[in-house]
DRENDO-1510 file (C-alpha; in Angstrom, 1 decimal, always signed):
<recs>
REC; n; res; u; v; w
REC; 1; UNK; +123.8; +89.3; -84.8 .
REC; 2; UNK; +124.0; +87.9; -88.3 .
REC; 3; UNK; +123.6; +91.0; -90.4 .
REC; 4; UNK; +125.6; +93.5; -88.3 .
REC; 5; UNK; +129.1; +92.3; -89.6 .
REC; 6; UNK; +127.8; +92.4; -93.2 .
REC; 7; UNK; +126.4; +95.9; -92.7 .
REC; 8; UNK; +129.7; +97.0; -91.1 .
REC; 9; UNK; +131.5; +95.5; -94.2 .
REC; 10; UNK; +129.3; +97.4; -96.6 .
REC; 11; UNK; +129.6; +100.6; -94.7 .
REC; 12; UNK; +133.4; +100.4; -94.7 .
REC; 13; UNK; +133.6; +99.5; -98.4 .
REC; 14; UNK; +131.3; +102.4; -99.2 .
REC; 15; UNK; +133.8; +104.7; -97.5 .
REC; 16; UNK; +136.7; +103.0; -99.3 .
REC; 17; UNK; +138.1; +101.6; -96.1 .
REC; 18; UNK; +139.0; +98.0; -95.2 .
REC; 19; UNK; +136.0; +95.8; -95.0 .
REC; 20; UNK; +138.0; +93.0; -93.3 .
REC; 21; UNK; +139.3; +95.2; -90.6 .
REC; 22; UNK; +135.7; +96.5; -90.1 .
REC; 23; UNK; +134.4; +93.0; -89.6 .
REC; 24; UNK; +137.2; +92.2; -87.2 .
REC; 25; UNK; +136.6; +95.3; -85.1 .
REC; 26; UNK; +132.8; +94.7; -85.3 .
REC; 27; UNK; +133.3; +91.2; -83.9 .
REC; 28; UNK; +135.4; +92.4; -81.0 .
REC; 29; UNK; +132.7; +94.9; -80.0 .
REC; 30; UNK; +129.8; +92.6; -80.8 .
REC; 31; UNK; +131.3; +89.9; -78.5 .
REC; 32; UNK; +130.9; +92.3; -75.5 .
REC; 33; UNK; +127.2; +92.9; -76.5 .
REC; 34; UNK; +126.5; +89.2; -77.1 .
REC; 35; UNK; +128.1; +88.0; -73.9 .
REC; 36; UNK; +125.7; +90.0; -71.7 .
REC; 37; UNK; +122.6; +90.0; -73.9 .
REC; 38; UNK; +122.2; +86.7; -75.6 .
REC; 39; UNK; +120.9; +83.6; -73.9 .
REC; 40; UNK; +122.9; +80.3; -73.8 .
REC; 41; UNK; +120.3; +78.7; -76.2 .
REC; 42; UNK; +120.6; +81.6; -78.6 .
REC; 43; UNK; +124.4; +81.3; -78.5 .
REC; 44; UNK; +124.2; +77.7; -79.5 .
REC; 45; UNK; +121.9; +78.5; -82.4 .
REC; 46; UNK; +124.1; +81.4; -83.5 .
REC; 47; UNK; +127.2; +79.2; -83.3 .
REC; 48; UNK; +125.6; +76.5; -85.6 .
REC; 49; UNK; +124.5; +79.3; -88.0 .
REC; 50; UNK; +127.9; +80.8; -88.1 .
REC; 51; UNK; +129.6; +77.5; -88.7 .
REC; 52; UNK; +127.1; +76.6; -91.5 .
REC; 53; UNK; +127.7; +80.0; -93.1 .
REC; 54; UNK; +131.5; +79.6; -92.8 .
REC; 55; UNK; +131.4; +76.1; -94.3 .
REC; 56; UNK; +129.3; +77.3; -97.2 .
REC; 57; UNK; +131.6; +80.3; -97.8 .
REC; 58; UNK; +134.7; +78.1; -97.6 .
REC; 59; UNK; +133.2; +75.7; -100.2 .
REC; 60; UNK; +132.5; +78.6; -102.5 .
REC; 61; UNK; +136.2; +79.7; -102.2 .
REC; 62; UNK; +137.3; +76.2; -103.2 .
REC; 63; UNK; +134.9; +76.2; -106.1 .
REC; 64; UNK; +136.3; +79.6; -107.2 .
REC; 65; UNK; +139.9; +78.3; -106.9 .
REC; 66; UNK; +139.0; +75.3; -109.0 .
REC; 67; UNK; +137.3; +77.4; -111.7 .
REC; 68; UNK; +140.1; +79.9; -111.5 .
REC; 69; UNK; +142.7; +77.4; -112.6 .
REC; 70; UNK; +140.9; +76.5; -115.8 .
REC; 71; UNK; +138.7; +79.6; -116.6 .
REC; 72; UNK; +141.5; +82.2; -117.1 .
REC; 73; UNK; +144.0; +82.4; -119.9 .
REC; 74; UNK; +147.1; +81.8; -117.8 .
REC; 75; UNK; +150.6; +82.9; -119.1 .
REC; 76; UNK; +152.4; +79.6; -118.6 .
REC; 77; UNK; +155.0; +80.6; -121.2 .
REC; 78; UNK; +156.0; +83.6; -119.0 .
REC; 79; UNK; +156.7; +81.7; -115.8 .
REC; 80; UNK; +158.4; +78.3; -116.3 .
REC; 81; UNK; +159.4; +75.8; -113.6 .
REC; 82; UNK; +162.0; +78.0; -112.0 .
REC; 83; UNK; +159.5; +80.6; -111.0 .
REC; 84; UNK; +157.1; +77.9; -109.5 .
REC; 85; UNK; +159.8; +76.2; -107.5 .
REC; 86; UNK; +161.3; +79.5; -106.3 .
REC; 87; UNK; +157.9; +80.7; -105.3 .
REC; 88; UNK; +157.1; +77.6; -103.3 .
REC; 89; UNK; +160.5; +77.7; -101.6 .
REC; 90; UNK; +160.2; +81.5; -100.8 .
REC; 91; UNK; +156.6; +81.1; -99.5 .
REC; 92; UNK; +157.5; +78.2; -97.2 .
REC; 93; UNK; +160.6; +80.1; -95.9 .
REC; 94; UNK; +158.5; +83.2; -95.3 .
REC; 95; UNK; +155.8; +81.2; -93.6 .
REC; 96; UNK; +158.3; +79.4; -91.4 .
REC; 97; UNK; +159.9; +82.7; -90.3 .
REC; 98; UNK; +156.4; +84.3; -89.7 .
REC; 99; UNK; +155.2; +81.4; -87.6 .
REC; 100; UNK; +158.5; +81.3; -85.6 .
REC; 101; UNK; +158.5; +85.1; -84.9 .
REC; 102; UNK; +154.7; +85.4; -84.1 .
REC; 103; UNK; +154.7; +82.3; -81.9 .
REC; 104; UNK; +157.7; +83.6; -80.0 .
REC; 105; UNK; +155.9; +86.9; -79.4 .
REC; 106; UNK; +152.6; +85.2; -78.5 .
REC; 107; UNK; +154.4; +82.8; -76.1 .
REC; 108; UNK; +155.9; +85.7; -74.2 .
REC; 109; UNK; +152.5; +86.6; -72.9 .
REC; 110; UNK; +151.2; +83.1; -72.3 .
REC; 111; UNK; +151.3; +80.8; -69.2 .
REC; 112; UNK; +153.6; +77.8; -69.4 .
REC; 113; UNK; +150.7; +75.3; -70.0 .
REC; 114; UNK; +149.4; +77.4; -72.9 .
REC; 115; UNK; +152.6; +77.9; -74.9 .
REC; 116; UNK; +152.7; +77.1; -78.6 .
REC; 117; UNK; +155.0; +74.1; -78.8 .
REC; 118; UNK; +157.5; +73.4; -81.5 .
REC; 119; UNK; +155.3; +70.5; -82.7 .
REC; 120; UNK; +152.3; +72.9; -83.1 .
REC; 121; UNK; +154.5; +75.4; -84.9 .
REC; 122; UNK; +155.6; +72.7; -87.3 .
REC; 123; UNK; +152.0; +71.7; -88.0 .
REC; 124; UNK; +151.0; +75.4; -88.6 .
REC; 125; UNK; +153.9; +75.7; -91.0 .
REC; 126; UNK; +153.2; +72.6; -93.0 .
REC; 127; UNK; +149.5; +73.4; -93.2 .
REC; 128; UNK; +150.5; +76.0; -95.9 .
REC; 129; UNK; +148.6; +78.7; -97.7 .
REC; 130; UNK; +145.0; +78.1; -98.4 .
REC; 131; UNK; +142.0; +80.3; -98.6 .
REC; 132; UNK; +140.2; +83.4; -99.8 .
REC; 133; UNK; +142.7; +86.1; -98.9 .
REC; 134; UNK; +145.6; +84.8; -101.1 .
REC; 135; UNK; +143.2; +84.2; -104.0 .
REC; 136; UNK; +141.5; +87.6; -103.6 .
REC; 137; UNK; +144.8; +89.4; -103.5 .
REC; 138; UNK; +146.0; +87.5; -106.6 .
REC; 139; UNK; +142.8; +88.4; -108.4 .
REC; 140; UNK; +143.2; +92.0; -107.4 .
REC; 141; UNK; +146.8; +91.9; -108.9 .
REC; 142; UNK; +145.2; +91.1; -112.3 .
REC; 143; UNK; +143.9; +94.7; -112.4 .
REC; 144; UNK; +146.8; +96.5; -110.6 .
REC; 145; UNK; +150.0; +94.9; -111.8 .
REC; 146; UNK; +151.5; +94.0; -115.2 .
REC; 147; UNK; +152.6; +90.6; -113.8 .
REC; 148; UNK; +149.2; +90.0; -112.3 .
REC; 149; UNK; +148.4; +86.9; -114.4 .
REC; 150; UNK; +151.7; +85.3; -113.3 .
REC; 151; UNK; +151.0; +86.1; -109.7 .
REC; 152; UNK; +147.5; +84.6; -110.0 .
REC; 153; UNK; +148.7; +81.3; -111.6 .
REC; 154; UNK; +151.5; +80.9; -109.0 .
REC; 155; UNK; +149.1; +81.5; -106.2 .
REC; 156; UNK; +146.6; +79.0; -107.7 .
REC; 157; UNK; +149.3; +76.4; -108.2 .
REC; 158; UNK; +150.6; +76.8; -104.6 .
REC; 159; UNK; +147.1; +76.7; -103.2 .
REC; 160; UNK; +146.3; +73.5; -105.1 .
REC; 161; UNK; +149.6; +71.8; -104.0 .
REC; 162; UNK; +148.8; +72.9; -100.4 .
REC; 163; UNK; +145.1; +71.8; -100.5 .
REC; 164; UNK; +145.5; +68.5; -102.5 .
REC; 165; UNK; +148.9; +67.2; -101.4 .
REC; 166; UNK; +149.5; +68.7; -97.9 .
REC; 167; UNK; +145.8; +68.8; -97.0 .
REC; 168; UNK; +145.4; +65.0; -97.7 .
REC; 169; UNK; +148.3; +64.2; -95.3 .
REC; 170; UNK; +147.5; +66.6; -92.5 .
REC; 171; UNK; +145.6; +64.1; -90.2 .
REC; 172; UNK; +148.6; +61.7; -90.2 .
REC; 173; UNK; +151.0; +64.6; -89.6 .
REC; 174; UNK; +148.8; +65.8; -86.7 .
REC; 175; UNK; +148.7; +62.3; -85.2 .
REC; 176; UNK; +152.4; +61.9; -85.6 .
REC; 177; UNK; +153.1; +65.2; -83.8 .
REC; 178; UNK; +150.3; +64.6; -81.2 .
REC; 179; UNK; +148.6; +67.9; -82.1 .
REC; 180; UNK; +144.8; +67.7; -81.3 .
REC; 181; UNK; +142.0; +70.0; -82.3 .
REC; 182; UNK; +140.5; +72.0; -79.5 .
REC; 183; UNK; +137.1; +70.2; -79.9 .
REC; 184; UNK; +138.8; +66.7; -79.5 .
REC; 185; UNK; +140.7; +67.9; -76.5 .
REC; 186; UNK; +137.5; +69.2; -74.8 .
REC; 187; UNK; +135.6; +65.9; -75.7 .
REC; 188; UNK; +138.5; +63.9; -74.3 .
REC; 189; UNK; +138.5; +65.8; -71.0 .
REC; 190; UNK; +134.7; +65.5; -70.7 .
REC; 191; UNK; +134.8; +61.7; -71.3 .
REC; 192; UNK; +137.6; +61.3; -68.7 .
REC; 193; UNK; +135.4; +63.2; -66.1 .
REC; 194; UNK; +132.6; +60.7; -66.6 .
</recs>
């Protein structure tokens, strides 16, 4: 259960295919196997193992982001403030439109009690860009594009603004808009049943 996604990724990469899509497809098919063949106790152990691994991987991504800002020779003279501000505005507008359109499409197939509300869409929008995919694509642009270094530094700056500024105010924003995590909603309903 733990090695199968990794083997799937390695196999796809060996064939010059998308490792991410391979892991996703593997997860869909593996869930059918796991549902019928894994005991409830094993599911709990696997869940804790996956969460631990995910936390460690996320920590490594943040370490790489921090190192990336200071380890590379960034072309600050090529970009200027105009590029940074324009990039932040364009990314936020694109993210807003993406969340609006995808939420609309997702809500078309949902029951009324499971709709993605406007408050939830706002919180998703304000959460911003963080993570491995943006950084990995920006690192790949170093090799493939002449403006790769500029793309990398703008990605790093936006990620740092998103992580440090927006990330530090996310809990108050979620409380203000009454958006709860799934775990807290489940814990609340369990405590009300008692």
